[in-house]
C-alpha positions as a LaTeX table, in Angstrom:
\begin{tabular}{lrrr}
\hline
Residue & $x$ (\AA) & $y$ (\AA) & $z$ (\AA) \\
\hline
Met1 & 36.91 & $-54.45$ & 72.76 \\
Asp2 & 39.85 & $-52.47$ & 71.50 \\
Lys3 & 39.95 & $-48.71$ & 71.04 \\
Asn4 & 39.49 & $-48.89$ & 67.26 \\
Asp5 & 36.26 & $-50.91$ & 67.59 \\
Ser6 & 34.96 & $-48.48$ & 70.19 \\
Thr7 & 35.71 & $-45.50$ & 67.96 \\
Thr8 & 34.06 & $-47.20$ & 64.98 \\
Glu9 & 30.93 & $-47.98$ & 67.00 \\
Phe10 & 30.81 & $-44.38$ & 68.32 \\
Asp11 & 31.13 & $-43.01$ & 64.80 \\
Glu12 & 28.35 & $-45.30$ & 63.54 \\
Arg13 & 26.01 & $-44.23$ & 66.36 \\
Lys14 & 26.78 & $-40.58$ & 65.61 \\
Arg15 & 25.93 & $-41.09$ & 61.92 \\
Gln16 & 22.69 & $-42.81$ & 62.85 \\
Arg17 & 21.69 & $-40.01$ & 65.26 \\
Ile18 & 22.26 & $-37.50$ & 62.46 \\
Arg19 & 20.27 & $-39.67$ & 60.05 \\
Leu20 & 17.43 & $-39.89$ & 62.58 \\
Ala21 & 17.38 & $-36.13$ & 63.04 \\
Arg22 & 17.21 & $-35.62$ & 59.27 \\
Leu23 & 14.38 & $-38.12$ & 58.91 \\
Glu24 & 12.46 & $-36.43$ & 61.72 \\
Ala25 & 12.96 & $-33.06$ & 60.02 \\
Asp26 & 11.61 & $-34.59$ & 56.79 \\
Met27 & 8.57 & $-35.87$ & 58.68 \\
Ala28 & 7.88 & $-32.41$ & 60.09 \\
Tyr29 & 8.17 & $-30.92$ & 56.60 \\
Phe30 & 5.75 & $-33.45$ & 55.12 \\
Gln31 & 3.26 & $-32.89$ & 57.92 \\
Ala32 & 3.43 & $-29.14$ & 57.39 \\
Arg33 & 2.94 & $-29.54$ & 53.62 \\
Ile34 & $-0.10$ & $-31.74$ & 54.16 \\
Glu35 & $-1.60$ & $-29.13$ & 56.52 \\
Leu36 & $-0.82$ & $-26.27$ & 54.10 \\
Ile37 & $-2.46$ & $-28.07$ & 51.17 \\
Gly38 & $-5.69$ & $-28.00$ & 53.11 \\
Glu39 & $-8.84$ & $-29.35$ & 51.58 \\
Ala40 & $-8.13$ & $-31.40$ & 48.48 \\
Asn41 & $-10.67$ & $-29.66$ & 46.23 \\
Thr42 & $-8.60$ & $-29.74$ & 43.01 \\
Asn43 & $-6.86$ & $-32.56$ & 41.18 \\
Asn44 & $-3.51$ & $-30.93$ & 41.86 \\
Arg45 & $-4.16$ & $-30.79$ & 45.63 \\
Val46 & $-5.39$ & $-34.37$ & 45.65 \\
Ala47 & $-2.16$ & $-35.45$ & 43.94 \\
Gln48 & $-0.03$ & $-33.38$ & 46.33 \\
Arg49 & $-1.82$ & $-34.84$ & 49.38 \\
Lys50 & $-1.31$ & $-38.36$ & 48.09 \\
Ala51 & 2.36 & $-37.75$ & 47.41 \\
Phe52 & 3.08 & $-36.14$ & 50.77 \\
Asn53 & 1.06 & $-38.79$ & 52.64 \\
Phe54 & 3.09 & $-41.48$ & 50.89 \\
Leu55 & 6.36 & $-39.75$ & 51.69 \\
His56 & 5.26 & $-39.23$ & 55.31 \\
Lys57 & 4.45 & $-42.93$ & 55.72 \\
Thr58 & 7.70 & $-44.00$ & 54.06 \\
Val59 & 9.83 & $-41.80$ & 56.28 \\
Ala60 & 7.90 & $-42.92$ & 59.38 \\
Ser61 & 8.67 & $-46.51$ & 58.46 \\
Lys62 & 12.38 & $-45.69$ & 58.09 \\
Ile63 & 12.40 & $-43.97$ & 61.46 \\
Leu64 & 10.83 & $-47.00$ & 63.14 \\
Lys65 & 13.38 & $-49.35$ & 61.54 \\
Leu66 & 16.25 & $-47.13$ & 62.59 \\
Lys67 & 14.98 & $-46.85$ & 66.16 \\
Arg68 & 14.55 & $-50.63$ & 66.38 \\
Arg69 & 18.05 & $-51.23$ & 65.07 \\
Phe70 & 19.60 & $-48.65$ & 67.38 \\
Ser71 & 17.27 & $-48.73$ & 70.35 \\
Asp72 & 19.35 & $-46.21$ & 72.33 \\
Leu73 & 18.65 & $-43.50$ & 69.71 \\
Gly74 & 14.92 & $-43.36$ & 70.38 \\
\hline
\end{tabular}
């Protein structure tokens, strides 16, 4: 493996670590929003809970895919 390939691989792993950190921050945000919404006793809160639950699941799926692809990031 030449130096250029090694540098490219290092840069890609760095980008993926940053991406993972951002996704994990998004997950924490969505979890907090779901907790803050509390009981879904209005149509607006029901809609918000659904939206944030969907976003939470989507981001969780992306995190799992990223961790599988780059197993050393996990």
